[in-house]
DRENNU-666689 format. One record per residue (C-alpha): residue number from 1; residue in one letter; y, z, x. Coordinates in nm, 2 decimals. Each point is the difference from the previous one (the first is absolute). Example, Ala and Ser with C-alpha at 12.3 -4.5 7.8 and 13.67 -1.06 7.14 Angstrom:
<rs>
k:1 r:A Y:-0.45 Z:0.78 X:1.23
k:2 r:S Y:0.34 Z:-0.07 X:0.14
</rs>
This chain:
<rs>
k:1 r:M Y:0.00 Z:0.00 X:0.00
k:2 r:S Y:0.34 Z:-0.10 X:0.14
k:3 r:F Y:0.33 Z:0.19 X:-0.05
k:4 r:S Y:0.10 Z:-0.26 X:-0.26
k:5 r:H Y:-0.30 Z:0.09 X:-0.21
k:6 r:L Y:0.09 Z:0.36 X:0.03
k:7 r:F Y:0.36 Z:-0.07 X:-0.12
k:8 r:G Y:-0.15 Z:-0.20 X:-0.29
k:9 r:A Y:-0.23 Z:0.30 X:-0.09
k:10 r:T Y:0.31 Z:0.22 X:0.02
k:11 r:I Y:0.18 Z:-0.21 X:-0.26
k:12 r:V Y:-0.30 Z:0.03 X:-0.23
k:13 r:A Y:-0.02 Z:0.37 X:0.05
k:14 r:Y Y:0.37 Z:0.04 X:-0.07
k:15 r:F Y:-0.03 Z:-0.22 X:-0.31
k:16 r:L Y:-0.28 Z:0.22 X:-0.14
k:17 r:A Y:0.19 Z:0.31 X:0.08
k:18 r:S Y:0.31 Z:-0.13 X:-0.17
k:19 r:V Y:-0.19 Z:-0.09 X:-0.31
k:20 r:L Y:-0.18 Z:0.33 X:-0.02
k:21 r:Y Y:0.32 Z:0.20 X:0.05
k:22 r:I Y:0.17 Z:-0.20 X:-0.28
k:23 r:C Y:-0.31 Z:0.05 X:-0.22
k:24 r:Y Y:0.01 Z:0.38 X:0.08
k:25 r:S Y:0.37 Z:0.02 X:-0.11
k:26 r:V Y:-0.10 Z:-0.16 X:-0.33
k:27 r:F Y:-0.34 Z:0.16 X:-0.08
k:28 r:R Y:0.03 Z:0.32 X:0.20
k:29 r:I Y:-0.36 Z:0.00 X:0.11
k:30 r:D Y:-0.04 Z:0.20 X:0.32
k:31 r:N Y:-0.28 Z:-0.23 X:0.13
k:32 r:L Y:0.24 Z:-0.29 X:0.00
k:33 r:A Y:0.23 Z:0.19 X:0.23
k:34 r:K Y:-0.29 Z:0.10 X:0.23
k:35 r:G Y:-0.11 Z:-0.36 X:0.02
k:36 r:A Y:0.35 Z:-0.12 X:0.08
k:37 r:T Y:0.03 Z:0.26 X:0.28
k:38 r:I Y:-0.33 Z:-0.11 X:0.15
k:39 r:F Y:0.10 Z:-0.37 X:0.00
k:40 r:L Y:0.34 Z:0.08 X:0.14
k:41 r:R Y:-0.14 Z:0.21 X:0.29
k:42 r:L Y:-0.27 Z:-0.27 X:0.07
k:43 r:G Y:0.27 Z:-0.27 X:0.00
k:44 r:F Y:0.22 Z:0.21 X:0.23
k:45 r:L Y:-0.28 Z:0.07 X:0.24
k:46 r:G Y:-0.09 Z:-0.37 X:0.01
k:47 r:Q Y:0.36 Z:-0.10 X:0.05
k:48 r:T Y:0.04 Z:0.26 X:0.28
k:49 r:I Y:-0.31 Z:-0.14 X:0.18
k:50 r:A Y:0.12 Z:-0.35 X:-0.05
k:51 r:I Y:0.34 Z:0.08 X:0.15
k:52 r:V Y:-0.16 Z:0.17 X:0.31
k:53 r:W Y:-0.24 Z:-0.30 X:0.03
k:54 r:R Y:0.28 Z:-0.25 X:-0.01
k:55 r:T Y:0.19 Z:0.20 X:0.27
k:56 r:I Y:-0.31 Z:0.00 X:0.22
k:57 r:T Y:-0.05 Z:-0.37 X:-0.05
k:58 r:S Y:0.37 Z:-0.07 X:0.08
k:59 r:Y Y:-0.05 Z:0.18 X:0.34
k:60 r:R Y:-0.33 Z:-0.17 X:0.06
k:61 r:L Y:0.17 Z:-0.34 X:-0.05
k:62 r:G Y:0.27 Z:0.10 X:0.25
k:63 r:M Y:0.28 Z:0.03 X:-0.25
k:64 r:G Y:0.01 Z:0.38 X:0.02
k:65 r:H Y:0.19 Z:0.13 X:-0.30
k:66 r:A Y:-0.05 Z:0.20 X:-0.32
k:67 r:P Y:-0.03 Z:-0.21 X:-0.32
k:68 r:F Y:0.37 Z:0.01 X:-0.10
k:69 r:S Y:0.12 Z:-0.33 X:0.14
k:70 r:N Y:0.01 Z:-0.23 X:-0.30
k:71 r:L Y:0.04 Z:0.01 X:-0.37
k:72 r:Y Y:-0.38 Z:0.01 X:-0.06
k:73 r:E Y:-0.05 Z:0.30 X:0.22
k:74 r:S Y:0.30 Z:0.18 X:-0.12
k:75 r:M Y:-0.09 Z:-0.04 X:-0.37
k:76 r:I Y:-0.34 Z:0.15 X:0.07
k:77 r:F Y:0.16 Z:0.29 X:0.19
k:78 r:F Y:0.25 Z:0.05 X:-0.28
k:79 r:S Y:-0.28 Z:0.04 X:-0.25
k:80 r:W Y:-0.18 Z:0.23 X:0.24
k:81 r:C Y:0.31 Z:0.22 X:0.02
k:82 r:I Y:0.04 Z:0.02 X:-0.37
k:83 r:V Y:-0.36 Z:0.11 X:-0.05
k:84 r:L Y:0.03 Z:0.25 X:0.29
k:85 r:V Y:0.31 Z:0.16 X:-0.15
k:86 r:Y Y:-0.16 Z:0.01 X:-0.35
k:87 r:L Y:-0.33 Z:0.16 X:0.13
k:88 r:L Y:0.20 Z:0.27 X:0.17
k:89 r:F Y:0.20 Z:0.06 X:-0.32
k:90 r:D Y:-0.32 Z:-0.01 X:-0.21
k:91 r:W Y:-0.16 Z:0.26 X:0.23
k:92 r:K Y:0.29 Z:0.23 X:-0.07
k:93 r:V Y:0.06 Z:-0.05 X:-0.37
k:94 r:K Y:-0.35 Z:-0.12 X:-0.13
k:95 r:Q Y:0.14 Z:-0.18 X:-0.30
k:96 r:P Y:-0.17 Z:-0.35 X:-0.01
k:97 r:V Y:0.24 Z:-0.14 X:-0.26
k:98 r:F Y:0.25 Z:-0.07 X:0.29
k:99 r:G Y:-0.25 Z:-0.26 X:0.13
k:100 r:A Y:0.07 Z:-0.22 X:-0.30
k:101 r:F Y:0.36 Z:-0.03 X:0.11
k:102 r:V Y:-0.04 Z:-0.02 X:0.37
k:103 r:I Y:-0.32 Z:-0.17 X:0.10
k:104 r:P Y:0.07 Z:-0.33 X:-0.17
k:105 r:F Y:0.28 Z:-0.05 X:0.25
k:106 r:A Y:-0.24 Z:0.04 X:0.28
k:107 r:L Y:-0.23 Z:-0.25 X:-0.17
k:108 r:L Y:0.27 Z:-0.26 X:-0.05
k:109 r:T Y:0.11 Z:0.04 X:0.36
k:110 r:A Y:-0.35 Z:-0.04 X:0.14
k:111 r:A Y:-0.08 Z:-0.28 X:-0.24
k:112 r:Y Y:0.31 Z:-0.20 X:0.10
k:113 r:S Y:-0.12 Z:0.01 X:0.36
k:114 r:A Y:-0.31 Z:-0.19 X:-0.10
k:115 r:I Y:0.20 Z:-0.32 X:-0.05
k:116 r:L Y:0.17 Z:0.02 X:0.34
k:117 r:N Y:-0.11 Z:-0.13 X:0.34
k:118 r:S Y:-0.24 Z:0.26 X:0.15
k:119 r:E Y:-0.03 Z:-0.14 X:0.35
k:120 r:I Y:0.08 Z:0.25 X:0.28
k:121 r:E Y:0.31 Z:-0.14 X:0.17
k:122 r:P Y:0.15 Z:0.09 X:0.34
k:123 r:L Y:0.32 Z:0.20 X:-0.01
k:124 r:I Y:0.33 Z:-0.17 X:0.05
k:125 r:P Y:0.18 Z:0.14 X:0.31
k:126 r:A Y:0.24 Z:0.22 X:-0.20
k:127 r:L Y:-0.29 Z:0.18 X:-0.15
k:128 r:K Y:-0.18 Z:0.08 X:0.32
k:129 r:S Y:0.10 Z:0.36 X:0.02
k:130 r:N Y:-0.14 Z:0.35 X:-0.04
k:131 r:W Y:0.27 Z:0.05 X:-0.27
k:132 r:L Y:-0.20 Z:-0.22 X:-0.23
k:133 r:L Y:-0.25 Z:0.27 X:-0.10
k:134 r:I Y:0.27 Z:0.27 X:-0.05
k:135 r:H Y:0.25 Z:-0.21 X:-0.18
k:136 r:V Y:-0.25 Z:-0.17 X:-0.24
k:137 r:S Y:-0.20 Z:0.32 X:-0.07
k:138 r:T Y:0.29 Z:0.22 X:-0.09
k:139 r:S Y:0.16 Z:-0.28 X:-0.21
k:140 r:F Y:-0.31 Z:-0.07 X:-0.20
k:141 r:L Y:-0.09 Z:0.36 X:-0.05
k:142 r:A Y:0.35 Z:0.04 X:-0.15
k:143 r:Y Y:-0.07 Z:-0.30 X:-0.23
k:144 r:G Y:-0.32 Z:0.17 X:-0.11
k:145 r:A Y:0.19 Z:0.32 X:-0.09
k:146 r:F Y:0.26 Z:-0.20 X:-0.19
k:147 r:A Y:-0.28 Z:-0.18 X:-0.19
k:148 r:L Y:-0.13 Z:0.33 X:-0.11
k:149 r:S Y:0.34 Z:0.11 X:-0.11
k:150 r:F Y:0.05 Z:-0.32 X:-0.18
k:151 r:G Y:-0.33 Z:0.04 X:-0.19
k:152 r:I Y:0.09 Z:0.36 X:-0.09
k:153 r:S Y:0.34 Z:-0.10 X:-0.12
k:154 r:L Y:-0.16 Z:-0.25 X:-0.23
k:155 r:M Y:-0.22 Z:0.28 X:-0.13
k:156 r:Y Y:0.31 Z:0.21 X:-0.06
k:157 r:L Y:0.17 Z:-0.27 X:-0.20
k:158 r:V Y:-0.32 Z:-0.04 X:-0.22
k:159 r:K Y:-0.02 Z:0.37 X:-0.05
k:160 r:M Y:0.37 Z:0.02 X:-0.11
k:161 r:K Y:-0.04 Z:-0.30 X:-0.22
k:162 r:N Y:-0.29 Z:0.17 X:-0.18
k:163 r:G Y:0.21 Z:0.32 X:-0.03
k:164 r:E Y:0.29 Z:-0.19 X:-0.16
k:165 r:K Y:-0.23 Z:-0.16 X:-0.25
k:166 r:K Y:-0.18 Z:0.34 X:-0.05
k:167 r:V Y:-0.34 Z:-0.16 X:0.07
k:168 r:N Y:-0.26 Z:0.26 X:0.04
k:169 r:G Y:-0.29 Z:-0.23 X:0.10
k:170 r:G Y:-0.04 Z:-0.31 X:0.21
k:171 r:L Y:0.08 Z:-0.03 X:0.37
k:172 r:G Y:0.28 Z:0.25 X:0.00
k:173 r:A Y:-0.24 Z:0.28 X:-0.11
k:174 r:I Y:-0.21 Z:-0.03 X:0.32
k:175 r:L Y:0.30 Z:-0.02 X:0.24
k:176 r:P Y:0.12 Z:0.32 X:0.17
k:177 r:D Y:0.31 Z:0.18 X:-0.11
k:178 r:A Y:0.32 Z:-0.20 X:0.06
k:179 r:G Y:0.15 Z:0.26 X:0.22
k:180 r:L Y:-0.30 Z:-0.01 X:0.22
k:181 r:L Y:0.01 Z:-0.37 X:0.02
k:182 r:D Y:0.36 Z:0.01 X:0.10
k:183 r:E Y:-0.08 Z:0.25 X:0.28
k:184 r:Y Y:-0.29 Z:-0.21 X:0.13
k:185 r:S Y:0.21 Z:-0.31 X:0.02
k:186 r:Y Y:0.27 Z:0.20 X:0.19
k:187 r:K Y:-0.26 Z:0.13 X:0.25
k:188 r:A Y:-0.14 Z:-0.34 X:0.06
k:189 r:I Y:0.35 Z:-0.12 X:0.10
k:190 r:L Y:0.05 Z:0.30 X:0.21
k:191 r:V Y:-0.31 Z:-0.11 X:0.20
k:192 r:G Y:0.10 Z:-0.37 X:0.00
k:193 r:F Y:0.36 Z:0.03 X:0.10
k:194 r:P Y:-0.04 Z:0.15 X:0.35
k:195 r:L Y:-0.28 Z:-0.25 X:0.07
k:196 r:L Y:0.23 Z:-0.28 X:-0.10
k:197 r:T Y:0.28 Z:0.14 X:0.21
k:198 r:L Y:-0.24 Z:0.02 X:0.30
k:199 r:G Y:-0.11 Z:-0.35 X:-0.07
k:200 r:I Y:0.36 Z:-0.13 X:0.01
k:201 r:L Y:0.08 Z:0.20 X:0.31
k:202 r:T Y:-0.30 Z:-0.12 X:0.19
k:203 r:G Y:0.07 Z:-0.36 X:-0.12
k:204 r:A Y:0.35 Z:0.03 X:0.14
k:205 r:V Y:-0.12 Z:0.12 X:0.34
k:206 r:W Y:-0.27 Z:-0.28 X:0.00
k:207 r:A Y:0.27 Z:-0.26 X:-0.09
k:208 r:H Y:0.20 Z:0.12 X:0.30
k:209 r:Y Y:-0.28 Z:-0.07 X:0.24
k:210 r:A Y:-0.11 Z:-0.32 X:-0.17
k:211 r:W Y:0.34 Z:-0.16 X:-0.09
k:212 r:G Y:0.25 Z:0.20 X:0.20
k:213 r:S Y:0.17 Z:0.15 X:-0.31
k:214 r:Y Y:-0.08 Z:0.31 X:-0.21
k:215 r:W Y:0.13 Z:-0.16 X:-0.32
k:216 r:S Y:0.08 Z:-0.36 X:-0.07
k:217 r:W Y:0.03 Z:0.00 X:-0.39
k:218 r:D Y:-0.31 Z:-0.21 X:-0.02
k:219 r:P Y:-0.11 Z:-0.03 X:-0.38
k:220 r:K Y:-0.29 Z:0.24 X:0.06
k:221 r:E Y:0.23 Z:0.25 X:0.17
k:222 r:T Y:0.26 Z:-0.03 X:-0.27
k:223 r:W Y:-0.25 Z:0.05 X:-0.28
k:224 r:S Y:-0.16 Z:0.29 X:0.18
k:225 r:L Y:0.34 Z:0.17 X:0.01
k:226 r:I Y:0.05 Z:-0.08 X:-0.38
k:227 r:V Y:-0.34 Z:0.16 X:-0.08
k:228 r:W Y:0.08 Z:0.30 X:0.22
k:229 r:L Y:0.34 Z:0.05 X:-0.18
k:230 r:I Y:-0.18 Z:-0.02 X:-0.34
k:231 r:Y Y:-0.24 Z:0.28 X:0.09
k:232 r:A Y:0.28 Z:0.20 X:0.18
k:233 r:G Y:0.19 Z:-0.03 X:-0.32
k:234 r:F Y:-0.30 Z:0.13 X:-0.19
k:235 r:L Y:-0.03 Z:0.31 X:0.22
k:236 r:H Y:0.38 Z:0.06 X:-0.01
k:237 r:A Y:0.01 Z:-0.03 X:-0.37
k:238 r:R Y:-0.30 Z:0.23 X:-0.04
k:239 r:I Y:0.09 Z:0.27 X:0.26
k:240 r:V Y:0.37 Z:0.00 X:-0.02
k:241 r:G Y:0.07 Z:-0.14 X:-0.35
k:242 r:G Y:-0.29 Z:0.17 X:-0.17
k:243 r:W Y:-0.12 Z:-0.33 X:-0.16
k:244 r:R Y:-0.34 Z:0.02 X:-0.17
k:245 r:G Y:-0.21 Z:-0.20 X:-0.24
k:246 r:K Y:0.08 Z:-0.35 X:-0.11
k:247 r:R Y:0.28 Z:-0.07 X:0.24
k:248 r:T Y:-0.20 Z:0.08 X:0.31
k:249 r:A Y:-0.30 Z:-0.17 X:-0.14
k:250 r:L Y:0.20 Z:-0.32 X:-0.03
k:251 r:I Y:0.13 Z:0.03 X:0.35
k:252 r:S Y:-0.35 Z:0.04 X:0.13
k:253 r:I Y:-0.11 Z:-0.32 X:-0.19
k:254 r:I Y:0.31 Z:-0.19 X:0.13
k:255 r:G Y:-0.08 Z:0.13 X:0.35
k:256 r:F Y:-0.36 Z:-0.13 X:0.00
k:257 r:L Y:0.11 Z:-0.34 X:-0.14
k:258 r:G Y:0.23 Z:0.00 X:0.30
k:259 r:V Y:-0.30 Z:0.07 X:0.22
k:260 r:I Y:-0.19 Z:-0.29 X:-0.14
k:261 r:F Y:0.29 Z:-0.24 X:0.06
k:262 r:L Y:0.05 Z:0.15 X:0.35
k:263 r:Y Y:-0.37 Z:-0.07 X:0.08
k:264 r:L Y:-0.07 Z:-0.32 X:-0.19
k:265 r:G Y:0.33 Z:-0.15 X:-0.11
k:266 r:V Y:0.16 Z:0.01 X:0.34
k:267 r:N Y:-0.31 Z:-0.14 X:0.17
k:268 r:L Y:-0.06 Z:-0.28 X:-0.25
k:269 r:L Y:0.36 Z:-0.09 X:-0.11
k:270 r:L Y:0.23 Z:0.08 X:0.28
k:271 r:S Y:0.00 Z:-0.12 X:0.36
k:272 r:G Y:0.07 Z:0.23 X:0.30
k:273 r:L Y:-0.15 Z:0.17 X:0.30
k:274 r:H Y:-0.27 Z:0.17 X:-0.22
k:275 r:S Y:-0.11 Z:-0.32 X:-0.18
k:276 r:Y Y:-0.33 Z:0.01 X:0.20
k:277 r:G Y:-0.11 Z:0.30 X:-0.22
</rs>
């Protein structure tokens, strides 16, 4: 079995996990949640092995880099980070309904990689640096935390909508208390924001060594700053302004949409020094 087959098996496992999580949120059958967790963990294990395998293969071929160098590899790593953050969160809260709002994003990210070129490619000169691992890892772990916050914010809005309509059953009934959802979303951003900050700072240092400038207002750099300001605004509004509930949930959603554009939109629509991503 090659690493491409393992990635394919991962997509299947994440698909089954997503379906079972959604079914659990509808039917509230504990065995559905247990099955979803099993498939998710199996998929994560397979994906981890595949990433390590691809790294070893890269070194064996003389290219010598972690699998973060192109869109195919970064999409896979993005999905891996989302699942990692979710599994850590699930280990803490043990409420599988969250999986219905988070794991589908990992599935979509992994599935999108299946249509991309999967060849292992040599690094361009600008990427040949030890900063690659630090910069990419911190940035994508931040994206994973923001994906979790995004999913929880959607849950919050569903919960509040059911409350406004005074619906006692349905999806809103299985969701945790709105105040708890608001707190979980905030804590996810508390984890993601320092990681994003570190990712930007290490990227600036790397840019200085690669291109002779810490900051050049490249589209990727500009959008990373925009996303950073959105989440900085979230934390300021929450901590200093005392914002809670719907307003902060909407900022979290806007922030993650900014992350998606930062990651995909900039790479696919805008040209710049980071267009190789």
